[in-house]
N, C-alpha and C positions, 0 to 999 in steps of 0.2 A: 828625486828618488823615492822609492816606496809609494809610487803613484797609485798602484792598485789598492793600497790600504787607505787612500783618501776617500772615505765613504760618505761624506756629507751630501754630495749631490745625489748619490744613489739612495741614501736614506730619505731625502726629500721626495725623490721621484717615486718612492714606494708608498707614500701617503695616498689616501684615496683622492682620486681626481674627479671633479664635478664640473659640468658645464655651467658656467655662470653667465647670465645674460648681460648684455652691455649696459642696460639700464636697470637699476634696482630701486626699490623703495626701502629707505633706511629703516632698519629695525632698531629697537633699543640696544641690542647687542652691538650693531654696527656703529651706533652713536657713542659707544663707550670708547675708552682710550685705546682699545685694541685695534681700532680702525686706522692703521698707520700707513696704508697704501696711499700712493699719490694719485688721487682721483683725477687731477688735471696736471700731468707731469709738466715741469718746466722744460725749456729747451734742453737737449741732451747734455750739453757741456755743463750747464748749471746743475743738472741732476747728478752727474758724476761727482762734481765738486762737493755738492751738499752731502752726499753719502760718504765720500772719502774723508771729508773734514770731520764729520761726526765720528767716524771710526777712529781717526787719529786723536781727536779730543778724548776719546774713551781709552786711549792707550792700546788700541787693537790694530793699528796700521802704521807702518813707516816704510816709505818707498816711493815709487813713481808708477804712473799709469799713462798709457797712450792708447787712444781709440781713433781709428781711421775709417772713413767710409768713402767708397768710390774713388780711392786713390788720394784722398785729401785727409789730413789730420784734423779731426774736429775737437780733440781734447788731448792735452799733454801737460801734466803737472806732477810735481813732487811734494811729498809730505814727510814730516818727522825729521829724523836725524841720521846722517851717515855715521856720525860719531857722537854717541849720547853724552859721554863724559865731557867732551869739549863743546857740546851743543852746536856742532858743525852740521848745517842743514843738508838733508838729502836733496840732490838736484836731479834734473833729467839727464845730466851727464854722468851721474854717479854709476860706477860699475858694481855688479854683484856676481857672485858665483851662481851660474844658471842651472847647476845640478843636471837633472835628466833631460832638460831641453837640449843638452849636448848630444843626445842620442840621434837627433835628426841630422846633425852634421856628420856624425860617424856613418850613419846610413847613406848619406849623400856621398861620402868618400868611397864607400863600397861600390856604389853605382858608377862613380867616375872611373874607378879602376876596372869595373866590368866593361864599360863603354870603350876603354882604352885597350881592351883585349887581354888584360893582365889577370883577370879573375873571372870565375864562373859561379853564378849563384847556386847552381845545382851540384857543384863540386863539394867533396868532403873538406871540412875545415882542416883535416890532417894534410892536405896537399899544400897548405900555406902556413903551417905552424910547426915549429921545431918541437921535438920531444912530445909528440901528440899521443895521448893514451889510447889504447885500443878501443875503449868504450866510446870514444869520440869519433871514430872512423865513420859511423853512419850519419853523423851530423853534417848537414850542409850549411853553407854560408847563409842561404836564405832562411833557414830555420833559426840561426842565431839572430838575424835581423828581426824576425817576427816573433821572437820569444817562444818558439816551439821546439827548442833544442833538447830540453830536459836537463840542462846543466843547472844545478841548484844556485839560487840567488844568495850571494854572500851576506847580504843584509839580513836575511832571515835569521841567521845564526848570531850576527853581531848586534842586532837591535840598534837602529838608527839613533845616534846621539849618546849611546851608553859609554861608560868609561872604556870598555874593551874596544868599541867602535872607534872612539877618538884616538886610542893608543895606536891603532893600525893606520888610521887615515891621516894622522899627523906625522907618521914616520916617512922617511925619504924613499921607501921602496914599496909603497902600498900596492901598486898594480902588480908588481912581480910576485909579491907574497900572495895576493888574491889568486893569481893564475896558478901558482905552484900548489896552493891548497886545493883549488878546484880540480886539478888533475888527479887528486887522490880520492875524490868523492864519487860514489855511484850516482848515476843519473836518476832524476826524479821519475822519469817515464821514458818510453820509447820515443826517439826523436820523431817529430812531426805529428804525434798522436794527440797532443794537448797544447793548450796555451798556458804558460806560467811566466809571469814577468820576471826576467832575470837580468839584474845589473851585471852579473858575472859574464853573461853572454856578450855584452857590449865591451867589457874589458878584453875579452878574447878577440873581438873584432878590432880593437885598437892595435893589438899585436899583429893581427893579420894585415892591417893597413900598412904598418911599418915594414913587415916582411915583403909584401908584394910591391910596394912603392920604392923600397930601398932608401927611404927617408925617415927621419923621426916623425912620429905621428903629428906632433905639433906643427912642424914645418909644412907637412902636406895639407893639413887643415887650413893653416893661415894662407899659404901661397895659392892653393888650388880652389879654396872655397870662400874664405872670409874676404880676401882682397877683391876677387872678382865681384862679390856681392856688395862691395863698398862698406864693409863692416870694419871701419878703421879703429874703433875703440873696443874691439873684442879680441880675444886670444885664448891660448891654451896654457894652463898653468904648467910651469916647468920648462917652457920653451920661449925663447926670446925675452923681451923686456917684461918685467913684472907689471901688473896693472898699477897705474899711478893714481887712480881715483877710486879705489875699491872701498866700499862701505864695510864697516865693522859689522859682523854678524852677531845677532843677539837672540837669546831665548829668555824664558822666564819660568818660574815654578808655577805650579797650579794655583790659581786664585779661587777663593770661594765664590759662590754665586753673588753674594752681596758686593764684593769688590768688582766682579766682572760687570754687573749690571749698573753699578754706580760709575764705574770707570776709574782708571788710574792714569797718572801722567807718565809720559815717556821719559822717565828719569832713571838714573843708575840704580837707585834703591829698589826698583821694580824689575830691572833687567840684568841679565848676566851675559857678559861678552863670551862668545864661543871662540876657542882657540883656532887659529887659522889651519885649515886642512891643506896639506901639501898637494894631495891628488897627483902624485908622481905619474907622469905619462908613461905609457899610453892609457889613460883613464877614459876610454871611449864611452863610458857610461855617464860621466859627470864632470869632466876635467876642464870646463871652459868658464870664461867670464864674459859679460856683455853689458849693454845698456838698453833702455827702452827703444832708443832711436835705431840702434843697430839691429835689434830683433825685428823691428818693423821693416827695416831694409831687407832682411831675410824673408819676411813674409811677402813682401812685394816681389822679390826674386822668384818665389814659389808660384806666382801667378802665371808663369810661362813667359819666357823671354830669352835673352842671350845666355844667361847662366843656366836656367832650367827650362828646357823646351816644353811646349804644351803636352807633347806625348809623354815626356819624362814626368811631368807633374801629375799626369793621370796615373802613371804607374806608382808614383810615390804615395798618392792618396787612395790607392785601391786597398780596401780592407782585407786583411787576412783573418785568421782566427781571432775571435773576440774584438774584431774591429781594428786591429793594429796593422798599420801600413809600414812604410819605411821611415820609422822615427816619428810618426804621427798616429794618434788615435782618431779613428773616424767614427762618428756617432751623430747624435742630434740633441738639441736642446730647444725647448719652447717650440717644437715642431719644425725647426730649421736644421738643415744639415750642418755639421760642425766638424772642423779639423782642429785638433789641439794636442799639446803636450804640456805637462806641468813638471816643475822641478822642486824637490824638497831636499834640503841639506840642513844640518844643524846651523841655525843662524840665518837661513835664507829660504825664501819661497819665490817661485816665479811661474808664470803661465804665458803661453803664446796660443792664441785662439783665432781661428778664421771661420767666418760664416760665408762660404763661397758664393752662394746665390745672392746674398744681400750685399756682398763685397764689403764686409765689415771685418776689421782686424782689431783685436784687443790684446794689449801687452801689459802684464803686471810684473813688477819686480819689487821685492821687499827684503829688507835685512832684519826682519823679525819673523821667527819661524812659528809663531803661535797666532797667526792672523785668521785661521779658519779659511784657507784659500778657496775651498769649494764654494763657500757662501759668498765671498767677495766676487769671484768670477761669475757666479749665478746672477747676482744683482747687476753687475756691469753689463752682462749679456742681456738681461731683461730691459735695462734702460736703452741699450743700443738697438734692440729689436722692437722697441715700443710696447713692451709688455708690462703688466703691473709689477710693482716692486715695493719694498719696505725700507724704511730707515731702521737702523739698529734698535733693538728693543732695549730700553733702559727702565730703571725703577729701583725700588728698595724692597728687599726680601722681607716678607711678613711671616709672622707665626700665627697659624690658625688654630682655633680650639677644636677639639674632637667634634663638637656639635657643628661647627662651620664646615668641617670636612664631610661629615656624615650627610649634610644637606646636599652635597654634590654628587654622591655616588649613584650609579645607575647605568643603564644602557641607552644610548642616544642614536636614533636612526638619522643618518645624513641624507641629504637630498639625492645623492648619487647611488644610494642603496647600501652603503657600508654602515656598519654599526660600531660606534665607539663605546668602549667599556671604560667607565671612570671608576677606579677602585683605589683601595688603600695601598700605598707603597711605603713600607716602613712607617715613618712618621709623617709622610706627606701623601701626595695624590699622584696617580699615574693614569695615562690614557693608552688604550690598546685597541687596535683593530686586528682581529685574529688573522694570522698568516701574513700580516703586513708589517706591523711595528708594535713595539711597546716602549713608551716614552715616559720618563719621569718628568714631573711638572714642578716648577719652582714658583711658589706663591708670591706675587707682587701686588696683591690686593685680596680682599675677601672673596672676590669672584673672578679674578683675573690672574692667569698663570703664564709664566715664560716656558716655552717648549724648546729646550736647547737643541734637540735633534734636528729640528727644521728651522731654527732661528725664528720661530713664530710665537704666537700666543694662543691661549685657550681662554675663552670668556664664557661665563654662565649667566643666564637670565633667571632670576628668582621670582617665585610667586609671592603673594601677600603674606604667606606663612613662612617665607624664608627658605623654601625648598626649590632646587633647580628644576626648571621645566624645559630649558632649551640650552643649546651649546653653540659656540662658534669657534671653529679652528681656523686661525688666520695665518697663512704662510704663503710665500712667494707672491705677495701682494693681493691675495684673493681670500674671500670668506668661504668657509665650508660649514654651513649651518645644519643643525639637526634638532630634533625634538625628543624628549624623554619618552621611551616606550616601555621601560621596565625599571622600577626603582631598585 
């Protein structure tokens, strides 16, 4: 949930892009500790494990990852704890709340009812919903699916993880309360005119599925979608048996940069257990649990077969406004077409990613909601696609003197034409490319800084007088070098 607010990948993609040749002559900057990219990557499985082990050791990951290529699993491993207090390990069979990945199953349910002749995508939602407000009469089922309905997102007001949010989501009637409240709110815009991600729209779709199918939402999802796909360890909260192997969800307070860069152990003193969310059905936006294996089974089903025909898969992956299809976001990463959805709930993160041309599937499930999911999936994708990548940045935060900071300030022209402005930011240093980004930098050496926005580093080359003459921005496994053009 709140996927549209996950801005890490967008922030990274907004940084200046430079064509870097395949062979380079190492500069003094490159020879510094900032050169963390894997020049000669190990086999993919070893690289996934190396990266995820480092994250776990730093206290930044707990969960499981599966990567498959050409229909074969090339990596499948779990890390951390399903129950931190008991030191019960997270395994590949551990279940988690998959949050908004649930939306792809709700969208599939809508299409199944459409194909059975029980529902029309271009029909008003009010044809299938009791006590429908007049303002919703122009809204079609298709607009609900594609987040163009104009119905406000309930999370905008509740703030994910806030006490008010938890009070509603741990109550036994959350979906009904969300629907009732939504009916009293004005629309954000005319239906069909804009895209705005709305969890509320998928709660509404959950009620529509119940009304049209004549069955509880959970029963329809389990019997008509999960079982045919072989997803035997997945289900809908509030329907049937409760999950027997569900990981405890954890969060943590904000760590200072020193703690984050040094790392902390996955121990109870650093983590807070999140109270279980009841997610009373029909929570079509987030009410499901699953495992890495079951989510991979779903990804395979989406390749076109008995459960999802090739023609239906094409429809599902056809992008609407802002690239949103039927429960999947269609875009690209590292120049490759990508289908994905991520899930965020207090205590849980998850991602299901497909690179169709490369026949690569990546599944990430985590019971720690502060893992910087966008960075994790970007690195795993880079490894899978054979692109440059970085190990997590580590170090100890340094305190620089005013003279040390003054020696770095100036404008630096990068090879691609952008100009990076290094300037004072409160008591530290910032990097800015106008109309692109402004990033605070954390000193981990006299000339080396951590750049949290991109999970990268900035390193300066000094002349004999101790003044910076060159710069290297290193992120996504690549160097972006520049020279001082104006002090």
